[in-house]
C-alpha positions as CSV (number, residue, x, y, z in Angstrom):
1,M,202.8,144.9,126.1
2,I,203.8,148.5,124.6
3,A,205.4,150.9,126.5
4,T,202.9,154.0,127.3
5,N,205.8,156.4,125.9
6,D,205.3,154.4,122.4
7,I,201.7,154.3,122.4
8,M,201.8,157.8,122.9
9,T,204.4,158.6,120.1
10,R,202.1,156.4,117.7
11,G,198.8,158.5,118.9
12,M,200.7,161.5,118.2
13,E,201.5,160.9,114.6
14,C,198.0,159.6,114.1
15,L,196.8,162.7,114.8
16,T,199.5,164.6,112.9
17,K,198.9,162.7,110.2
18,S,194.9,163.0,109.8
19,L,194.6,166.5,111.6
20,G,197.7,168.5,111.2
21,S,200.0,169.9,113.8
22,V,197.6,172.7,114.6
23,E,194.4,170.6,114.6
24,A,195.6,167.9,116.6
25,E,196.9,170.2,119.5
26,Q,193.4,171.7,119.3
27,F,192.1,168.6,119.9
28,I,194.0,167.4,122.9
29,S,193.5,170.7,124.5
30,T,189.8,170.0,124.1
31,V,190.2,166.5,125.5
32,I,192.0,167.9,128.3
33,R,189.7,171.0,128.9
34,E,186.6,169.3,128.6
35,K,187.4,166.5,130.8
36,F,186.6,164.4,127.8
37,D,185.4,160.8,128.6
38,Y,185.9,158.3,126.1
39,T,183.9,155.5,127.0
40,M,180.5,157.7,127.7
41,W,181.1,159.1,123.8
42,Q,181.5,155.8,122.5
43,R,178.1,154.5,124.5
44,Q,176.1,157.6,123.2
45,Y,177.5,157.3,119.8
46,F,176.7,153.1,120.0
47,D,173.3,153.8,122.3
48,A,172.1,155.9,119.2
49,M,172.4,153.5,116.6
50,K,169.9,151.7,114.9
51,P,169.2,147.5,115.8
52,G,171.7,146.2,113.1
53,E,173.3,149.0,112.0
54,F,176.4,148.4,113.5
55,H,176.9,144.7,111.7
56,E,176.5,146.9,108.6
57,E,179.2,149.3,109.6
58,A,181.2,146.5,110.4
59,L,180.9,144.8,107.2
60,K,181.4,147.6,105.1
61,Y,184.7,148.0,107.0
62,V,185.8,144.9,106.6
63,K,185.0,145.2,103.0
64,T,187.2,148.8,102.3
65,H,189.8,147.8,105.2
66,P,190.7,144.0,103.8
67,Y,193.2,142.3,106.8
68,T,197.1,141.7,105.0
69,G,198.7,140.9,108.4
70,N,200.0,137.8,109.3
71,A,197.7,136.7,112.0
72,E,199.3,134.1,114.5
73,R,197.2,132.1,116.9
74,L,198.1,132.5,120.4
């Protein structure tokens, strides 16, 4: 299991890489201020999809993000 501190560090690195420092801070402030519910947000996103759309998006993602890791069966 990954320590919370490590997850937070990696998350901030992703945000700042994608958004930059200022917009990453703005994103975090908005999430805190609005009492953002990620699960509800995702539910609304997926509920709005047409039948089969999720499958199509997943296939597109797999084609553009091929797995290059070293999977290990547990």
